[in-house]
N, C-alpha and C positions, 0 to 999 in steps of 0.2 A: 213562799208556804207555810217555810219553819214558825214566821209570825202570826199566820192566818189564826183567829179565835185565842190568842193569848190573852190581849185587854179582856174579850169577854168573859175566859175564864175567872182571872183576877180580882173584874168589877163583884159577877155574879159570887164567888167567895166571900167577899170582904161585903157583900150586901145581903147576904143572904137571899138573893131575891133574882131574879131573870126579870123581873117587871122594874125593877128597882135600878135595877144594872144596864139595861133596855136605855130608860131612861136619864140615866147617865152618861151614857155616850150615844144620846139621838139618834136610835135605832129602835127598830123594833125590835119585840119581843120574840119573832119565830127571828128573826137575823139570828138574835142569840144563842137560841135553840140550837139552831144550823150550825153555826159555825162551833160550840162547843161539844156537839154530836159530831162533826168531821173531826177536829182536835182529839179525842177520843179513840178515832177509829184508826187515825191514822198516829196515834202512841199505843194502840192497846193496849190501851188500861181506859181503868174504870174512875174518873176523878172526880164526880160527883153522886151522891145518895140524892134524887129527886120523890118528894112527895106530894100530893095536895099543897100541905099546909109547909111545909117546909122544905131546903136544902140546904145539905153537909156537905163536906168531904171526907171523899175516902181517906183515907190511910197514906195510899198515892198520890192521892191529891193534895195531900197536906203538904209534903214534899216537893212537890211539882210548883204548889203556891208558893214557897216558900224561895223557889228558884228565879222565876218568874217574875215575882215582887222585885227583886232584885234587880233584875232584869230591864221592867222599867223605870223602875229608880235610877240605874245608870242611864236610859236613855233622855228622862227626865234634866238629868246633869248637864248632856249632852247639850239638850234645847237652850239650857240655860249660860253656858259655859258663851255658847257662839251670840246667846241673848248680849250677854256683858259687851260682848268684842262690838259687837254695833254701839253698842251706850258709850262704851268706856278704850278707846283705840289701844291695844297694846299687839306688840309681836315687832318681828322683822321686817324693817325695809332695805330692799335690795336697788342700788339705784347706780347709772354712769353717767357720766356730765365729762366738757373741757376741760382742759389740765386749769389751764389761766383762771378761766371763767371758774370752774369748781373752787379752786384755791381763793380766791380772791371777793367773789360774790356770792355764792353760792352753799359753800359749807362752816361759813360764819352764822348763817341763818339758821339752818340744820342744827345745828350748837345751838344756839335760842330756841329751836322749834325744840329740842330733848330735855332742856332748864323745862319746861312745862310742861313735858309729855313723858313723864320717868319710865312709863313700861311701854314704850317705842325704843327698840334698835335700831340702828341703820348703820348698814355696808356701800362704803362708795367706793367706786372703783374708777379715778378720773384716768381719760384717755383720751386722744384726739383722733382715734380710728370711730368708728360709727360700729358698734359693737352689735351682736344680734342679741335682740332684749331673751327671743325663745331661747337660743340656744343657750344666751350669758344664766336662764333662768331672772330676769331682773326684769321687778316692777315697774321700771318706773329709766327713763334716760330724758335729759337734759341737752336738745338742739338747737343747734343759732343755723341761722339763714333759712334757705327752701327746703323745705320738705318737698322727698322726692316719695315715700314710702306708704300706698296709699291703706297697708294693710293695718294702718299705726291709727290710734286714736291719739288725738294732739289737742292741748290746751295752750295760747296763750301768756307767758308769765310776764314779758319785759320786752324790750327793743336792744337795738344798739345801733352807734353812729360809728363811722368809720373817721377821721381826722388826718388833714396831714399839717403837721406843725413842726415848728422850730423855733429853737432859744432864739429872742432877741439879736443875742448877740452877731448868730451866724449870720441871723437876717440881712441885719445891718452889712455885716463884711463882703457876703458873695449876693446881696439882689432878695429881693421876692419876687417869685416867681409867677406872672399871672396868667399864664395856658401851660397847657399837657407839654406842650414843646419847649418849655425852658425850663423841664424837670430833666433835660439831658443838659443840662450845664450844671445839674447840683449833685452832691453829692448823698444820693438816698441808702437809707439806712434799710440793711432790709431783712427778713422774717426769713421765715423757711421757704419762700415763694419767692422769682425774683419779677414778679410783677403787680401790680398795681391795679385796685378797683376804681373806676368813676363814670360818673355818666356822665355824654356829651351830647349837645345839639347838633343834633343831624338834620335842619330842615324841617325846625319847629316839630321836631318827635325827638326825644330823650331815647341814647340808646347806649348802654350798658356798654364799657371799653374794658380792656383787664392791658394795661399799660409797662410794657418792660422797663423794668428803672436798673440800674447798677450803682454801684458804689462798692467803698472803701471796707464797707461792715457790713458779715452777715450770720447774724446769731440767731438760734432757734428758741430765745428767752427773749418777750416782749418786756420785763424789767429792763434789761441789759440793755437794748435798745432804746427805751426809755433814758436811762443814765447813760449814755451815748450822744442823744438827742439833745437833755437839758446840760451835756458838758462842750455843747459846739461842734460837735461833728459832723454834722448832718440834718436833713430832713427825715421825717418817717411818718409812716401811715399806723395808726392802731386805733383801735376799739376806744370807745369814751371811756370805759373803767380802768384804761391804764394814763391816760391821760389828762380826764378832767379836773383833777387837785393843781395839774402844775396849768391847766388852760388859766381859770377859774384865777389863780393867781399870779399871771405872768410872766412865770418862767419860762412858760413855753408859748407860740404864738400859732392862730391855728392859719393856713393858707389854701387859696384853691378852692373856697365856702364855693363857687359857682358849681363844683365839679366834684361835690360830695354826691355819693352815692347813695341813694335812699337807705332810709331805716330798715335793719335785718331784723328780726323777730325771733324771740327769744321762746323756745319750747320745753313742753313739759308734752312725753308720747308717753304711749301705752297701749300693748295687745290691742287691736282693735275686740277680739272677742275674750277677753279676760275683766269681769269686772271688777269694777275700783272696790276693793276694800275701804273702810273706814276712817284707817293709818291711813291710808294713798292718798285720799281725796284729801285727809285734812291736812295733810305735807304740802299736797298742789296748791290750794285754795292758800292754806298760810305765805310760800313762795312766791303766790300772784300776787297778795296784798302789799308784800312788802319790795319786792321789785317792780311794782308795778310806775 
């Protein structure tokens, strides 16, 4: 209600004409007149002198006009600021991602992104826990594997594959496993869980299988497990971004490829009811392009 009649009053004061103000506002002259009359009644002040030939401000009208003009200028500035945000992404992005993937793959790309977009700031919290985006006020989360939360929107950024591998020297000494049962005879280098993921053919139907394994090493560090495998301590199962370069160089050899589980998706997720701002959309598209 407090805004009613303000724009009409300012336009009439500047054009000194109800007809011209109505034309500029794309409304009828009668509507302009009604709005200003209602404004004067609400303020209990006469703002305009009206004659058949001229419209002019009263003393109170001049004071009120100066303040109203400033308010409308501020509104124009606010709209322009929002428009600038649309055309020139800026501001802070708060995201969360898994620790190792974030360190190795994600944050280096985000650093490259920020070199290009200096007006964007990023706060990243790396955690292997699935944090609540709403409660933590996160704009974005990077998740790996199956998505279970249907309240979130998701965009696939990339995919990963788990490899079972070992150093050539270890395989030469202890043999190459050809079945899942053979792993019982091998030293399996464990991470935070004591089982590995596989796909097994059960009557022409591939079924997922979690196989419990054991060994002399259990680390909660993928880098340390890679180091142990490279030094011939045993067999390890790790995502491709840990072992890819070592498989390419021959320092590690992939085994049990027939049992390798399907690729897992790597996703950017964000709240279903939250509109993606230009800065978030820009980052998501940037990551999708470079991680694909």
